[in-house]
C-alpha positions in Angstrom: 103.3 235.3 386.6 102.6 235.7 390.3 104.0 238.5 392.3 106.2 236.1 394.2 107.8 234.7 391.0 108.4 238.3 389.8 110.0 239.2 393.1 112.3 236.2 392.9 113.4 236.9 389.3 113.8 240.6 390.1 116.0 240.0 393.2 119.8 240.6 392.9 120.5 237.0 394.1 118.5 235.4 391.3 120.1 237.7 388.6 123.5 236.9 389.9 122.8 233.1 389.8 121.4 233.4 386.2 124.5 235.3 385.1 126.7 232.8 386.9 125.0 229.9 385.2 125.4 231.6 381.8 129.1 232.1 382.5 129.4 228.5 383.5 127.7 227.4 380.4 130.0 229.5 378.2 133.1 228.1 380.0 131.8 224.6 379.5 131.3 225.2 375.8 134.8 226.7 375.6 136.3 223.7 377.3 134.3 221.3 375.1 135.5 223.1 372.0 139.1 223.0 373.2 138.8 219.3 373.8 137.4 218.8 370.4 140.2 220.8 368.9 142.8 218.7 370.8 141.2 215.5 369.6 141.1 216.8 366.0 144.8 217.7 366.2 145.8 214.3 367.6 143.8 212.7 364.8 145.6 214.7 362.2 149.0 213.8 363.7 148.0 210.1 363.8 146.7 210.1 360.2 149.9 211.8 358.8 152.1 209.3 360.6 150.0 206.5 359.2 150.2 208.0 355.7 154.0 208.3 355.9 154.3 204.6 357.0 152.0 203.4 354.2 153.9 205.5 351.6 157.1 204.0 352.8 155.7 200.5 352.5 154.3 201.2 349.1 157.7 202.4 347.8 159.3 199.2 349.3 156.7 197.0 347.6 157.2 198.7 344.3 160.9 198.2 344.5 160.3 194.5 345.3 157.9 194.3 342.3 160.5 195.8 340.0 163.2 193.4 341.3 160.9 190.4 340.7 160.1 191.6 337.2 163.9 191.7 336.5 164.3 188.2 338.0 161.4 186.9 336.0 162.8 188.2 332.7 166.1 186.7 333.5 164.5 183.3 334.2 162.5 183.4 331.0 165.7 184.2 329.1 167.5 181.3 330.8 164.7 178.9 330.1 164.7 179.9 326.5 168.5 179.3 326.4 168.3 175.9 328.1 165.4 174.6 325.9 166.9 175.4 322.5 166.7 172.4 320.1 170.4 172.6 319.3 171.4 172.5 323.0 169.0 169.6 323.8 170.4 167.6 320.9 174.0 168.4 321.9 173.4 167.2 325.5 171.6 164.1 324.3 174.5 163.2 322.0 177.4 164.0 324.4 176.1 163.1 327.9 173.5 160.4 327.1 175.2 158.9 324.0 172.0 159.1 322.0 171.9 159.2 318.3 169.3 159.9 315.6 168.0 156.7 314.2 168.9 155.9 310.6 166.2 155.8 308.0 166.3 152.0 308.0 165.4 151.8 311.7 162.4 154.2 311.4 159.0 152.4 311.2 156.1 154.4 310.0 152.7 153.5 311.5 149.7 154.3 309.4 
């Protein structure tokens, strides 16, 4: 190093500027870390709110699913009731005036 460079580095002005720059660098790092912390906190708040909303929707959808299962079971029971052979025959005889054919009127095709 030249004598001039040593003299500049050794001067009080240069030492003060280097220390000032170091302090500015530390302050900038602290501000950056604070900003990252703030962004992280906001992200956690957002995710928890989103989680609560999705949990609520899940419970609502499960309740709807259970209600639909009950309705489906009731409809299957009603279908079985309405399609019983005895009921179909009773409706055919009373409302439609249908009768079973006698054995004379039955033709067997071979």
